[in-house]
py3Dmol code that shows the C-alpha trace and the ligand (Angstrom):
import py3Dmol

protein = """\
ATOM      1  CA  UNK A   1     -73.949 134.288 175.818  1.00  0.00           C
ATOM      2  CA  UNK A   2     -70.360 135.127 175.346  1.00  0.00           C
ATOM      3  CA  UNK A   3     -69.540 137.318 172.409  1.00  0.00           C
ATOM      4  CA  UNK A   4     -67.017 135.601 170.188  1.00  0.00           C
ATOM      5  CA  UNK A   5     -65.314 136.547 166.956  1.00  0.00           C
ATOM      6  CA  UNK A   6     -63.752 134.114 164.412  1.00  0.00           C
ATOM      7  CA  UNK A   7     -61.006 135.558 162.060  1.00  0.00           C
ATOM      8  CA  UNK A   8     -60.206 133.207 159.314  1.00  0.00           C
ATOM      9  CA  UNK A   9     -57.057 133.267 157.351  1.00  0.00           C
ATOM     10  CA  UNK A  10     -56.925 129.935 155.452  1.00  0.00           C
ATOM     11  CA  UNK A  11     -54.951 126.831 156.089  1.00  0.00           C
ATOM     12  CA  UNK A  12     -55.752 123.184 156.201  1.00  0.00           C
ATOM     13  CA  UNK A  13     -58.732 123.842 158.317  1.00  0.00           C
ATOM     14  CA  UNK A  14     -60.291 125.571 155.329  1.00  0.00           C
ATOM     15  CA  UNK A  15     -58.998 123.240 152.574  1.00  0.00           C
ATOM     16  CA  UNK A  16     -60.626 120.636 150.301  1.00  0.00           C
ATOM     17  CA  UNK A  17     -58.911 118.585 147.626  1.00  0.00           C
ATOM     18  CA  UNK A  18     -59.237 120.090 143.946  1.00  0.00           C
ATOM     19  CA  UNK A  19     -59.599 118.054 140.831  1.00  0.00           C
ATOM     20  CA  UNK A  20     -55.974 117.108 141.023  1.00  0.00           C
ATOM     21  CA  UNK A  21     -56.138 116.115 144.588  1.00  0.00           C
ATOM     22  CA  UNK A  22     -54.181 119.058 145.771  1.00  0.00           C
ATOM     23  CA  UNK A  23     -55.331 120.670 148.978  1.00  0.00           C
ATOM     24  CA  UNK A  24     -56.426 124.368 148.474  1.00  0.00           C
ATOM     25  CA  UNK A  25     -57.888 126.545 151.183  1.00  0.00           C
ATOM     26  CA  UNK A  26     -61.469 127.256 149.873  1.00  0.00           C
ATOM     27  CA  UNK A  27     -63.719 127.394 152.719  1.00  0.00           C
ATOM     28  CA  UNK A  28     -64.798 130.647 154.138  1.00  0.00           C
ATOM     29  CA  UNK A  29     -65.755 131.315 157.790  1.00  0.00           C
ATOM     30  CA  UNK A  30     -69.460 131.046 157.261  1.00  0.00           C
ATOM     31  CA  UNK A  31     -68.953 127.336 156.399  1.00  0.00           C
ATOM     32  CA  UNK A  32     -66.412 126.680 159.135  1.00  0.00           C
ATOM     33  CA  UNK A  33     -68.296 128.284 161.980  1.00  0.00           C
ATOM     34  CA  UNK A  34     -71.790 127.080 161.055  1.00  0.00           C
ATOM     35  CA  UNK A  35     -73.614 125.928 164.114  1.00  0.00           C
ATOM     36  CA  UNK A  36     -71.665 128.029 166.389  1.00  0.00           C
ATOM     37  CA  UNK A  37     -72.706 131.386 167.708  1.00  0.00           C
ATOM     38  CA  UNK A  38     -69.907 133.586 166.651  1.00  0.00           C
ATOM     39  CA  UNK A  39     -69.375 136.673 164.468  1.00  0.00           C
ATOM     40  CA  UNK A  40     -67.101 135.896 161.452  1.00  0.00           C
ATOM     41  CA  UNK A  41     -64.462 138.040 159.874  1.00  0.00           C
ATOM     42  CA  UNK A  42     -62.952 136.443 156.603  1.00  0.00           C
ATOM     43  CA  UNK A  43     -59.638 137.942 156.234  1.00  0.00           C
ATOM     44  CA  UNK A  44     -57.421 135.635 153.832  1.00  0.00           C
ATOM     45  CA  UNK A  45     -57.997 132.338 152.331  1.00  0.00           C
ATOM     46  CA  UNK A  46     -54.212 131.442 152.086  1.00  0.00           C
ATOM     47  CA  UNK A  47     -51.871 128.568 152.758  1.00  0.00           C
ATOM     48  CA  UNK A  48     -49.904 129.964 155.942  1.00  0.00           C
ATOM     49  CA  UNK A  49     -46.611 129.574 153.983  1.00  0.00           C
ATOM     50  CA  UNK A  50     -47.720 132.443 151.897  1.00  0.00           C
ATOM     51  CA  UNK A  51     -48.134 134.818 154.677  1.00  0.00           C
ATOM     52  CA  UNK A  52     -45.468 137.565 155.345  1.00  0.00           C
ATOM     53  CA  UNK A  53     -44.976 140.000 158.119  1.00  0.00           C
ATOM     54  CA  UNK A  54     -47.341 142.537 156.441  1.00  0.00           C
ATOM     55  CA  UNK A  55     -50.023 139.827 156.913  1.00  0.00           C
ATOM     56  CA  UNK A  56     -48.944 139.459 160.513  1.00  0.00           C
ATOM     57  CA  UNK A  57     -49.779 143.144 161.129  1.00  0.00           C
ATOM     58  CA  UNK A  58     -53.173 143.041 159.462  1.00  0.00           C
ATOM     59  CA  UNK A  59     -54.134 139.927 161.418  1.00  0.00           C
ATOM     60  CA  UNK A  60     -52.972 141.866 164.589  1.00  0.00           C
ATOM     61  CA  UNK A  61     -54.957 145.019 163.547  1.00  0.00           C
ATOM     62  CA  UNK A  62     -58.135 143.044 162.818  1.00  0.00           C
ATOM     63  CA  UNK A  63     -57.793 140.979 166.046  1.00  0.00           C
ATOM     64  CA  UNK A  64     -57.201 144.073 168.099  1.00  0.00           C
ATOM     65  CA  UNK A  65     -60.342 145.756 166.657  1.00  0.00           C
ATOM     66  CA  UNK A  66     -62.483 142.580 166.811  1.00  0.00           C
ATOM     67  CA  UNK A  67     -61.442 142.139 170.557  1.00  0.00           C
ATOM     68  CA  UNK A  68     -63.014 145.434 171.406  1.00  0.00           C
ATOM     69  CA  UNK A  69     -66.327 144.502 172.559  1.00  0.00           C
ATOM     70  CA  UNK A  70     -65.814 140.828 172.313  1.00  0.00           C
ATOM     71  CA  UNK A  71     -65.289 138.270 175.062  1.00  0.00           C
ATOM     72  CA  UNK A  72     -62.876 136.193 173.092  1.00  0.00           C
ATOM     73  CA  UNK A  73     -61.288 135.975 169.561  1.00  0.00           C
ATOM     74  CA  UNK A  74     -60.515 132.680 167.672  1.00  0.00           C
ATOM     75  CA  UNK A  75     -58.053 132.906 164.558  1.00  0.00           C
ATOM     76  CA  UNK A  76     -58.170 129.952 162.299  1.00  0.00           C
ATOM     77  CA  UNK A  77     -54.865 129.499 160.554  1.00  0.00           C
ATOM     78  CA  UNK A  78     -52.582 127.015 158.791  1.00  0.00           C
ATOM     79  CA  UNK A  79     -50.222 125.091 160.972  1.00  0.00           C
ATOM     80  CA  UNK A  80     -47.109 125.664 158.780  1.00  0.00           C
ATOM     81  CA  UNK A  81     -46.543 129.178 160.061  1.00  0.00           C
ATOM     82  CA  UNK A  82     -48.917 129.275 163.044  1.00  0.00           C
ATOM     83  CA  UNK A  83     -45.952 129.650 165.506  1.00  0.00           C
ATOM     84  CA  UNK A  84     -45.017 132.837 163.731  1.00  0.00           C
ATOM     85  CA  UNK A  85     -48.417 134.585 163.687  1.00  0.00           C
ATOM     86  CA  UNK A  86     -49.314 133.521 167.195  1.00  0.00           C
ATOM     87  CA  UNK A  87     -46.202 134.917 168.484  1.00  0.00           C
ATOM     88  CA  UNK A  88     -46.539 138.347 166.536  1.00  0.00           C
ATOM     89  CA  UNK A  89     -50.132 138.521 168.002  1.00  0.00           C
ATOM     90  CA  UNK A  90     -48.637 137.808 171.492  1.00  0.00           C
ATOM     91  CA  UNK A  91     -46.081 140.442 171.195  1.00  0.00           C
ATOM     92  CA  UNK A  92     -48.555 143.115 169.608  1.00  0.00           C
ATOM     93  CA  UNK A  93     -51.883 142.657 171.175  1.00  0.00           C
ATOM     94  CA  UNK A  94     -52.463 143.833 174.570  1.00  0.00           C
ATOM     95  CA  UNK A  95     -56.125 143.323 175.081  1.00  0.00           C
ATOM     96  CA  UNK A  96     -57.855 141.489 177.988  1.00  0.00           C
ATOM     97  CA  UNK A  97     -60.083 139.345 175.635  1.00  0.00           C
ATOM     98  CA  UNK A  98     -58.161 135.961 174.840  1.00  0.00           C
ATOM     99  CA  UNK A  99     -57.090 135.443 171.343  1.00  0.00           C
ATOM    100  CA  UNK A 100     -57.204 131.565 170.467  1.00  0.00           C
ATOM    101  CA  UNK A 101     -55.202 130.251 167.404  1.00  0.00           C
ATOM    102  CA  UNK A 102     -56.338 127.059 165.952  1.00  0.00           C
ATOM    103  CA  UNK A 103     -56.275 125.024 162.595  1.00  0.00           C
ATOM    104  CA  UNK A 104     -56.260 121.467 161.484  1.00  0.00           C
ATOM    105  CA  UNK A 105     -54.145 118.576 160.500  1.00  0.00           C
ATOM    106  CA  UNK A 106     -56.595 117.162 158.078  1.00  0.00           C
ATOM    107  CA  UNK A 107     -58.490 118.985 155.399  1.00  0.00           C
ATOM    108  CA  UNK A 108     -62.242 119.877 155.772  1.00  0.00           C
ATOM    109  CA  UNK A 109     -63.200 117.116 153.256  1.00  0.00           C
ATOM    110  CA  UNK A 110     -61.176 114.265 154.924  1.00  0.00           C
ATOM    111  CA  UNK A 111     -63.435 111.678 156.670  1.00  0.00           C
ATOM    112  CA  UNK A 112     -61.581 112.254 159.786  1.00  0.00           C
ATOM    113  CA  UNK A 113     -61.415 116.080 159.454  1.00  0.00           C
ATOM    114  CA  UNK A 114     -60.037 117.519 162.985  1.00  0.00           C
ATOM    115  CA  UNK A 115     -60.952 121.155 162.094  1.00  0.00           C
ATOM    116  CA  UNK A 116     -64.441 121.104 163.502  1.00  0.00           C
ATOM    117  CA  UNK A 117     -63.380 119.631 166.842  1.00  0.00           C
ATOM    118  CA  UNK A 118     -60.424 122.098 167.074  1.00  0.00           C
ATOM    119  CA  UNK A 119     -62.720 125.158 166.265  1.00  0.00           C
ATOM    120  CA  UNK A 120     -65.197 123.818 168.784  1.00  0.00           C
ATOM    121  CA  UNK A 121     -62.276 123.686 171.379  1.00  0.00           C
ATOM    122  CA  UNK A 122     -60.883 127.041 170.506  1.00  0.00           C
ATOM    123  CA  UNK A 123     -64.306 128.587 171.063  1.00  0.00           C
ATOM    124  CA  UNK A 124     -64.713 126.995 174.211  1.00  0.00           C
ATOM    125  CA  UNK A 125     -61.244 128.346 175.332  1.00  0.00           C
ATOM    126  CA  UNK A 126     -62.118 131.782 174.009  1.00  0.00           C
ATOM    127  CA  UNK A 127     -65.497 131.763 176.025  1.00  0.00           C
ATOM    128  CA  UNK A 128     -63.716 130.631 179.319  1.00  0.00           C
ATOM    129  CA  UNK A 129     -63.764 133.459 181.852  1.00  0.00           C
ATOM    130  CA  UNK A 130     -60.381 131.966 183.082  1.00  0.00           C
ATOM    131  CA  UNK A 131     -58.891 132.697 179.714  1.00  0.00           C
ATOM    132  CA  UNK A 132     -59.131 136.398 180.205  1.00  0.00           C
ATOM    133  CA  UNK A 133     -56.027 138.300 180.397  1.00  0.00           C
ATOM    134  CA  UNK A 134     -53.965 135.342 179.296  1.00  0.00           C
ATOM    135  CA  UNK A 135     -52.936 136.884 175.878  1.00  0.00           C
ATOM    136  CA  UNK A 136     -52.582 134.705 172.739  1.00  0.00           C
ATOM    137  CA  UNK A 137     -53.063 130.766 173.078  1.00  0.00           C
ATOM    138  CA  UNK A 138     -52.659 128.117 170.653  1.00  0.00           C
ATOM    139  CA  UNK A 139     -55.445 125.496 170.840  1.00  0.00           C
ATOM    140  CA  UNK A 140     -54.857 122.218 169.020  1.00  0.00           C
ATOM    141  CA  UNK A 141     -55.686 118.456 169.545  1.00  0.00           C
ATOM    142  CA  UNK A 142     -57.231 119.194 172.925  1.00  0.00           C
ATOM    143  CA  UNK A 143     -54.326 121.138 174.341  1.00  0.00           C
ATOM    144  CA  UNK A 144     -54.020 124.637 175.127  1.00  0.00           C
ATOM    145  CA  UNK A 145     -50.484 126.185 174.942  1.00  0.00           C
ATOM    146  CA  UNK A 146     -48.828 129.784 175.141  1.00  0.00           C
ATOM    147  CA  UNK A 147     -47.980 131.103 171.964  1.00  0.00           C
ATOM    148  CA  UNK A 148     -44.372 131.960 173.197  1.00  0.00           C
ATOM    149  CA  UNK A 149     -42.135 128.737 172.732  1.00  0.00           C
ATOM    150  CA  UNK A 150     -44.833 126.719 170.927  1.00  0.00           C
ATOM    151  CA  UNK A 151     -43.801 125.300 167.525  1.00  0.00           C
ATOM    152  CA  UNK A 152     -45.104 122.685 165.066  1.00  0.00           C
ATOM    153  CA  UNK A 153     -43.367 119.534 166.111  1.00  0.00           C
ATOM    154  CA  UNK A 154     -45.211 116.877 164.257  1.00  0.00           C
ATOM    155  CA  UNK A 155     -46.674 113.758 165.770  1.00  0.00           C
ATOM    156  CA  UNK A 156     -50.253 113.386 166.947  1.00  0.00           C
ATOM    157  CA  UNK A 157     -50.440 116.590 169.018  1.00  0.00           C
ATOM    158  CA  UNK A 158     -48.769 118.323 166.118  1.00  0.00           C
ATOM    159  CA  UNK A 159     -47.455 121.287 168.395  1.00  0.00           C
ATOM    160  CA  UNK A 160     -45.109 121.232 171.380  1.00  0.00           C
ATOM    161  CA  UNK A 161     -42.153 122.930 172.825  1.00  0.00           C
ATOM    162  CA  UNK A 162     -43.920 124.177 175.886  1.00  0.00           C
ATOM    163  CA  UNK A 163     -45.888 122.851 178.813  1.00  0.00           C
ATOM    164  CA  UNK A 164     -49.755 122.883 178.187  1.00  0.00           C
ATOM    165  CA  UNK A 165     -51.753 125.445 180.370  1.00  0.00           C
ATOM    166  CA  UNK A 166     -55.025 123.578 179.463  1.00  0.00           C
ATOM    167  CA  UNK A 167     -56.937 120.675 178.303  1.00  0.00           C
ATOM    168  CA  UNK A 168     -60.144 121.061 176.520  1.00  0.00           C
ATOM    169  CA  UNK A 169     -62.789 118.661 174.951  1.00  0.00           C
ATOM    170  CA  UNK A 170     -66.552 118.587 174.420  1.00  0.00           C
ATOM    171  CA  UNK A 171     -66.950 122.125 175.325  1.00  0.00           C
ATOM    172  CA  UNK A 172     -65.288 122.124 178.756  1.00  0.00           C
ATOM    173  CA  UNK A 173     -61.593 123.592 179.750  1.00  0.00           C
ATOM    174  CA  UNK A 174     -59.542 122.595 182.520  1.00  0.00           C
ATOM    175  CA  UNK A 175     -56.928 125.045 183.258  1.00  0.00           C
ATOM    176  CA  UNK A 176     -53.565 123.420 184.485  1.00  0.00           C
ATOM    177  CA  UNK A 177     -51.205 126.448 184.368  1.00  0.00           C
ATOM    178  CA  UNK A 178     -50.638 130.044 184.312  1.00  0.00           C
ATOM    179  CA  UNK A 179     -49.472 132.057 181.404  1.00  0.00           C
ATOM    180  CA  UNK A 180     -47.373 135.277 181.573  1.00  0.00           C
ATOM    181  CA  UNK A 181     -47.898 137.997 178.941  1.00  0.00           C
ATOM    182  CA  UNK A 182     -45.148 138.898 176.356  1.00  0.00           C
ATOM    183  CA  UNK A 183     -46.695 142.074 175.136  1.00  0.00           C
ATOM    184  CA  UNK A 184     -44.189 144.643 173.650  1.00  0.00           C
ATOM    185  CA  UNK A 185     -46.743 147.113 172.116  1.00  0.00           C
ATOM    186  CA  UNK A 186     -48.668 147.725 168.907  1.00  0.00           C
ATOM    187  CA  UNK A 187     -46.583 147.613 165.620  1.00  0.00           C
ATOM    188  CA  UNK A 188     -47.741 149.268 162.416  1.00  0.00           C
ATOM    189  CA  UNK A 189     -44.847 147.978 160.174  1.00  0.00           C
ATOM    190  CA  UNK A 190     -42.313 145.166 160.366  1.00  0.00           C
ATOM    191  CA  UNK A 191     -38.618 145.522 159.511  1.00  0.00           C
ATOM    192  CA  UNK A 192     -36.833 142.730 157.498  1.00  0.00           C
ATOM    193  CA  UNK A 193     -35.236 139.994 159.510  1.00  0.00           C
ATOM    194  CA  UNK A 194     -33.765 136.822 157.896  1.00  0.00           C
ATOM    195  CA  UNK A 195     -32.680 133.488 158.848  1.00  0.00           C
ATOM    196  CA  UNK A 196     -29.338 131.998 157.822  1.00  0.00           C
ATOM    197  CA  UNK A 197     -28.407 128.427 158.495  1.00  0.00           C
ATOM    198  CA  UNK A 198     -24.774 127.545 159.775  1.00  0.00           C
ATOM    199  CA  UNK A 199     -23.504 124.259 158.652  1.00  0.00           C
ATOM    200  CA  UNK A 200     -20.012 122.658 158.057  1.00  0.00           C
ATOM    201  CA  UNK A 201     -18.519 124.420 155.280  1.00  0.00           C
ATOM    202  CA  UNK A 202     -20.931 127.402 155.104  1.00  0.00           C
ATOM    203  CA  UNK A 203     -19.401 130.753 154.162  1.00  0.00           C
ATOM    204  CA  UNK A 204     -20.451 134.203 154.591  1.00  0.00           C
ATOM    205  CA  UNK A 205     -22.398 134.600 151.307  1.00  0.00           C
ATOM    206  CA  UNK A 206     -25.834 134.396 152.767  1.00  0.00           C
ATOM    207  CA  UNK A 207     -25.059 136.717 155.816  1.00  0.00           C
ATOM    208  CA  UNK A 208     -23.578 139.279 153.512  1.00  0.00           C
ATOM    209  CA  UNK A 209     -26.443 139.056 150.873  1.00  0.00           C
ATOM    210  CA  UNK A 210     -29.196 139.615 153.509  1.00  0.00           C
ATOM    211  CA  UNK A 211     -27.464 142.620 154.933  1.00  0.00           C
ATOM    212  CA  UNK A 212     -27.067 143.933 151.238  1.00  0.00           C
ATOM    213  CA  UNK A 213     -30.746 143.348 150.786  1.00  0.00           C
ATOM    214  CA  UNK A 214     -31.665 145.517 153.721  1.00  0.00           C
ATOM    215  CA  UNK A 215     -32.127 143.169 156.604  1.00  0.00           C
ATOM    216  CA  UNK A 216     -32.337 145.152 159.869  1.00  0.00           C
ATOM    217  CA  UNK A 217     -31.638 141.786 161.890  1.00  0.00           C
ATOM    218  CA  UNK A 218     -30.478 138.236 161.072  1.00  0.00           C
ATOM    219  CA  UNK A 219     -31.051 134.880 162.974  1.00  0.00           C
ATOM    220  CA  UNK A 220     -28.128 132.700 162.558  1.00  0.00           C
ATOM    221  CA  UNK A 221     -29.333 129.116 163.159  1.00  0.00           C
ATOM    222  CA  UNK A 222     -26.015 127.545 164.513  1.00  0.00           C
ATOM    223  CA  UNK A 223     -24.838 124.155 165.329  1.00  0.00           C
ATOM    224  CA  UNK A 224     -24.688 122.617 168.619  1.00  0.00           C
ATOM    225  CA  UNK A 225     -24.682 125.091 171.627  1.00  0.00           C
ATOM    226  CA  UNK A 226     -24.548 127.971 169.004  1.00  0.00           C
ATOM    227  CA  UNK A 227     -21.387 127.466 166.893  1.00  0.00           C
ATOM    228  CA  UNK A 228     -20.561 128.456 163.490  1.00  0.00           C
ATOM    229  CA  UNK A 229     -17.613 128.198 161.013  1.00  0.00           C
ATOM    230  CA  UNK A 230     -15.009 131.008 160.898  1.00  0.00           C
ATOM    231  CA  UNK A 231     -16.277 132.492 157.598  1.00  0.00           C
ATOM    232  CA  UNK A 232     -19.824 132.953 159.122  1.00  0.00           C
ATOM    233  CA  UNK A 233     -18.372 134.468 162.364  1.00  0.00           C
ATOM    234  CA  UNK A 234     -16.286 136.789 160.211  1.00  0.00           C
ATOM    235  CA  UNK A 235     -19.513 137.803 158.286  1.00  0.00           C
ATOM    236  CA  UNK A 236     -21.502 138.201 161.628  1.00  0.00           C
ATOM    237  CA  UNK A 237     -18.704 140.616 162.585  1.00  0.00           C
ATOM    238  CA  UNK A 238     -19.108 142.591 159.340  1.00  0.00           C
ATOM    239  CA  UNK A 239     -23.017 142.619 159.798  1.00  0.00           C
ATOM    240  CA  UNK A 240     -22.735 143.948 163.142  1.00  0.00           C
ATOM    241  CA  UNK A 241     -20.370 146.577 162.233  1.00  0.00           C
ATOM    242  CA  UNK A 242     -22.929 147.823 159.822  1.00  0.00           C
ATOM    243  CA  UNK A 243     -25.630 147.869 162.348  1.00  0.00           C
ATOM    244  CA  UNK A 244     -27.394 144.968 161.846  1.00  0.00           C
ATOM    245  CA  UNK A 245     -28.504 142.945 164.895  1.00  0.00           C
ATOM    246  CA  UNK A 246     -27.652 139.306 164.999  1.00  0.00           C
ATOM    247  CA  UNK A 247     -29.109 136.532 167.145  1.00  0.00           C
ATOM    248  CA  UNK A 248     -28.023 132.924 167.323  1.00  0.00           C
ATOM    249  CA  UNK A 249     -30.122 129.992 167.828  1.00  0.00           C
ATOM    250  CA  UNK A 250     -29.430 126.082 167.420  1.00  0.00           C
ATOM    251  CA  UNK A 251     -30.519 123.516 164.961  1.00  0.00           C
ATOM    252  CA  UNK A 252     -30.782 121.196 167.709  1.00  0.00           C
ATOM    253  CA  UNK A 253     -34.400 120.485 168.573  1.00  0.00           C
ATOM    254  CA  UNK A 254     -34.896 121.587 172.212  1.00  0.00           C
ATOM    255  CA  UNK A 255     -31.313 122.421 172.540  1.00  0.00           C
ATOM    256  CA  UNK A 256     -30.155 125.469 174.484  1.00  0.00           C
ATOM    257  CA  UNK A 257     -27.488 127.721 173.392  1.00  0.00           C
ATOM    258  CA  UNK A 258     -24.504 128.766 175.522  1.00  0.00           C
ATOM    259  CA  UNK A 259     -21.120 130.537 174.628  1.00  0.00           C
ATOM    260  CA  UNK A 260     -19.244 127.434 175.820  1.00  0.00           C
ATOM    261  CA  UNK A 261     -17.060 126.767 172.938  1.00  0.00           C
ATOM    262  CA  UNK A 262     -14.828 128.939 170.893  1.00  0.00           C
ATOM    263  CA  UNK A 263     -16.849 129.719 168.076  1.00  0.00           C
ATOM    264  CA  UNK A 264     -19.910 130.473 170.112  1.00  0.00           C
ATOM    265  CA  UNK A 265     -17.826 132.742 172.229  1.00  0.00           C
ATOM    266  CA  UNK A 266     -16.525 134.297 169.064  1.00  0.00           C
ATOM    267  CA  UNK A 267     -20.074 134.846 167.718  1.00  0.00           C
ATOM    268  CA  UNK A 268     -20.835 136.749 170.901  1.00  0.00           C
ATOM    269  CA  UNK A 269     -17.615 138.757 170.761  1.00  0.00           C
ATOM    270  CA  UNK A 270     -18.557 139.660 167.137  1.00  0.00           C
ATOM    271  CA  UNK A 271     -21.802 141.278 168.479  1.00  0.00           C
ATOM    272  CA  UNK A 272     -24.361 138.415 168.352  1.00  0.00           C
ATOM    273  CA  UNK A 273     -26.788 137.767 170.980  1.00  0.00           C
ATOM    274  CA  UNK A 274     -27.536 134.037 172.149  1.00  0.00           C
ATOM    275  CA  UNK A 275     -31.169 133.156 172.042  1.00  0.00           C
ATOM    276  CA  UNK A 276     -31.319 130.392 174.773  1.00  0.00           C
ATOM    277  CA  UNK A 277     -34.575 128.764 174.105  1.00  0.00           C
ATOM    278  CA  UNK A 278     -36.706 129.744 171.073  1.00  0.00           C
ATOM    279  CA  UNK A 279     -36.521 128.057 167.706  1.00  0.00           C
ATOM    280  CA  UNK A 280     -35.248 130.117 164.816  1.00  0.00           C
ATOM    281  CA  UNK A 281     -38.794 130.820 163.470  1.00  0.00           C
ATOM    282  CA  UNK A 282     -39.978 132.531 166.814  1.00  0.00           C
ATOM    283  CA  UNK A 283     -36.498 134.081 167.374  1.00  0.00           C
ATOM    284  CA  UNK A 284     -37.026 135.785 164.034  1.00  0.00           C
ATOM    285  CA  UNK A 285     -40.640 136.972 165.123  1.00  0.00           C
ATOM    286  CA  UNK A 286     -39.189 138.310 168.491  1.00  0.00           C
ATOM    287  CA  UNK A 287     -36.410 139.988 166.775  1.00  0.00           C
ATOM    288  CA  UNK A 288     -38.753 141.561 164.250  1.00  0.00           C
ATOM    289  CA  UNK A 289     -41.007 142.886 166.792  1.00  0.00           C
ATOM    290  CA  UNK A 290     -38.136 144.233 168.927  1.00  0.00           C
ATOM    291  CA  UNK A 291     -36.372 145.959 166.004  1.00  0.00           C
ATOM    292  CA  UNK A 292     -39.708 147.313 164.564  1.00  0.00           C
ATOM    293  CA  UNK A 293     -40.507 148.765 167.965  1.00  0.00           C
ATOM    294  CA  UNK A 294     -37.212 150.512 168.370  1.00  0.00           C
ATOM    295  CA  UNK A 295     -36.425 148.046 171.256  1.00  0.00           C
ATOM    296  CA  UNK A 296     -32.996 146.440 172.385  1.00  0.00           C
ATOM    297  CA  UNK A 297     -32.864 142.928 171.016  1.00  0.00           C
ATOM    298  CA  UNK A 298     -30.488 141.901 173.839  1.00  0.00           C
ATOM    299  CA  UNK A 299     -33.058 143.145 176.274  1.00  0.00           C
ATOM    300  CA  UNK A 300     -35.937 141.514 174.715  1.00  0.00           C
ATOM    301  CA  UNK A 301     -33.943 138.130 173.993  1.00  0.00           C
ATOM    302  CA  UNK A 302     -33.006 138.337 177.687  1.00  0.00           C
ATOM    303  CA  UNK A 303     -36.602 138.678 178.742  1.00  0.00           C
ATOM    304  CA  UNK A 304     -38.340 136.379 176.355  1.00  0.00           C
ATOM    305  CA  UNK A 305     -35.946 134.423 174.347  1.00  0.00           C
TER     306      UNK A 305
END
"""
ligand_1 = """\
9
LIG
N -49.949 123.872 154.399
C -50.923 124.218 155.326
C -50.952 125.562 155.933
O -50.117 125.997 156.813
C -50.764 123.104 156.551
C -51.619 123.227 157.645
O -52.488 124.102 157.708
O -51.661 122.233 158.355
O -51.479 126.527 155.493
"""
view = py3Dmol.view(width=600, height=400)
view.addModel(protein, "pdb")
view.setStyle({"model": 0}, {"cartoon": {"style": "trace"}})
view.addModel(ligand_1, "xyz")
view.setStyle({"model": 1}, {"stick": {}})
view.zoomTo()
view.show()
């Protein structure tokens, strides 16, 4: 029998409605994993919107320890910030045992709860010999995707942004693609990185405030191909002059960035790095990991962004 460990953190997969009908994560791992042969580590019972980079570090430490002597690890997690935690794990966990992150779109007390099937699928993926060495995967609604590039997009599959690398159902996994690793190294403490939206009429208030608050890096979620108004560009120039790393993403779903227009070109000249592909949520995680590890943001974005 493969040796599997399930690390629980909360999320819809662990929720039931309270007396007011509000969904609260209340179910621990013993309930979720009942009927499966897996060791349980209950870490948090939290809505994933409550997690911070400090919790990413704790989850990564727990997973790294659990993976020693295990064939696979499953992490149950809320979907709201699954893309952040999964990427943090991918960047900071270097083991051979696969780590499979899953959750649910519907609560545990819903008549059509999807958590049990997602957990069963995730365990099947974690137990698959072909999963070994693949790093961190997101398993949801029967699809297996790499952590890097996968985000919550809504719709029946809930997650997208990447091509699936596997299909899973009824305990069997069909692998359809390869996965590269994006491992940077273990990280004990995460620096502060914030996200700023650039929109018509935005000024530099948010950029300046985050720099004053001690941000080591900023993600500017820009318009179009990576454009922002002049006051934001000037604030980015001030931030870069103070040693803060700035990366630019776009608010266009699926849109790539390019310094094709004047404002995007000026952002790059001000010292910002364009992130070609990742959404702001994951660009922030990538930047947090790079800065926390003392690595060049430009190099890491060129390799993984
Ligand atoms: N609010 C929930 C969470 O992220 C949503 C979910 O799990 O689907 O914890």
